[in-house]
N, C-alpha and C positions, 0 to 999 in steps of 0.2 A: 685203678686211674691209668689214664692214657698217659703215653711218654712226655707230651708236651705239657700236661698238667703236672706231672711229677717233677719235670724239669724247672717248670715256675715255682713250684712249692720250695725246690732246693735253693733256688735264688732267694727267695724271701727269707728262708730260713738263715742262709748265710749273711744277708744284710741285715737281718735282725741281730744276730750276735755280734756282729761288727759294731752296729750302731749302740748297741748297749753299752759297750766299752769305750766307743769314740765318739758317739753322738751321730745323728742322721747326716748332719752337714759335712763332715769329713769323709763319709763313705762315699767312694767313687764306684760308678759303674764298671770302671776297669778292675778295680780292686774285687770287687764281687764276681766278676767274670773270671778273674783268674782263679779265685778260691774254688769255684765249683767247676773248672775246667772248660770254660766256654771262651770263645772270642767276644770281643765287645760287640761285634755285629750280630752273633750268636745271640747275646743278652738282648739286643734291640729287637728281636722277634717276639720278645715276651713283654718286655717295657720300652716305650718310644720315649721315656724322658727319665730323668732322676726323681723329678717329682711324681711321677706315676709309681715309681717303686717304693718311695716313701710312703706313700699312701697305703700301699699293698702292706707294707711292713707294719705300720700303725695298727691297720684293720686286723692283720694276721695275729698280732701279739696280744691285742685286745680279746680277739676270740679264744686264743691259748688261755689267757688269764681267766676268762669266764669259765671255761671246760675245767681248769685246774682248781679254781678256788670255789666257784659257786656249784657246778654241776653236783658234785659229791654230798654237799650240804642240803641242796634244794628240797630233798625229799622227807628231811628230819621233822618230827612230829611237833616242836615247839620253837618259837623264835629265838630263845635262848640257846638252845641247841645248836640251831642254824648258824647262829651268830659266834657261838664259840667255835663251831667247826671251820667256818670260813677265816676266823682269824688265825687258828692254826696253820690252816692251808695257805693264808696269805705270809705268814712267815716262812714255811716250807718253799713258796715260790721265790721269795728272797734269797734264802738259804741254799737251797738245793737245785731248784730248776734254772737258775740263773746264777749259780755260785761265782762264776768267773767274771762276768761283766758287771754283775748287779741287775737290778730290776730294771727293764728297758723302758717301761710306763714311767718311772720317776725319773730317768735320765731324759726322755722326751719331753717330760713337763718342764723340766729345769731349761732345757735348750729352747724349747719353742714358745715360752710363756710371754715373750716381748716380741714375738716374730709373727704379725700377722700373715694369714695366707690358708691355703687348702688344708696343709699338714696341721697348723694349730687348729683349726675349725673342727677337722675329724677327730683329733685327740680330746678335743674339749667335749664333743658330743658323746664319745665313748666313755669318758670319766664321769659325766653328768649321768648317762645310762647307769653306771655302777652305782654312784651316790644314790639315786633314786631307788636302786634295788634295797640298799643298806638302809636308807630312812625307812622304808616300808616295813623292814624287817624290825626295826627299833621300835616303830609304832605299834608292832603285834606283840610286843613283851607285856603291854598292860592292857586292862579292860577297865574302864574306857581306854582307848588307844593313847599313846603319848601324841601331845600336840606336835604341830609341825616345827615349830621352834626348838622344842625339846629333843624332838628325834633329829634334827639337824645338827644339833650341838653334840649329841651322842654320837653321831657319825663323825663329825670333826674330831672328836677325841678318839675315837676309834683309827682313824686315818693316821692321826698324829703319832699313835703308839706304833703303828706299822712303820712310818717314816723314822721315827726314834730307833726302832729296833734296827733298821737298816744303817743309819747312821753310826750308832753305837758299836755295832758289830763290825762294819767295814772300816770306818776312817777310825774309831777309838780302840779298836782290837779288845773290846769288853766282851770276855768269854760268858759273861753271866747276862748279856744283851737280851735273850730269848725269855729267860726267867722273868727278868724286869719287866719286859712287854706283856707277858701273861699276867703277872701280878696285877699291872696298872688296868689291863682289860676285864680281868674277873672282878676287880673293884668297881669298874665302870657298870657292869653289869648287875652286880650286887645293889649300887647305889640307884640305878633305873627301876629295879624290881621293888626295891623297899619304898620308893615314892610312892607306889601304888596303894600302900595302907593308909 
């Protein structure tokens, strides 16, 4: 990786860490520049606007999430095995990968849900791609495949369990949050498979 590319990645990583804790809006170019040891003018060599940096952060975090949660599960032999692994890694992403600031994708969703513009559009596009991936996995759990509405409902529950885990652990201080989320998700998978009979 060339020096300029490495510096750009350091900027994006730092902006993502700050945004996970504070939101995209409050993170300034000056804050990020100072944290990575650049002048503000030095940062402008890589990003000509705050919006450009925000878009790069959303894209970067989305790719990190895919690599962390989907890639290790992608090659598993059954849809249930893939979904089980994805869910465990999703909880790890929340608990370990982003332990300090919390899941940035969730933070961005809350922040941008009523703010039309390029950042919201990009986040929505990335989240829709993830949704389609999971809906396909749920459809493949049964033969014949789950209908689109059934798979959409299962995805909705899966995401709700991941969000519930985040809320219970970070806000409520529930030491049992992971076990509760795992039990709820296993029950969802069991129900989905039983409906095939």
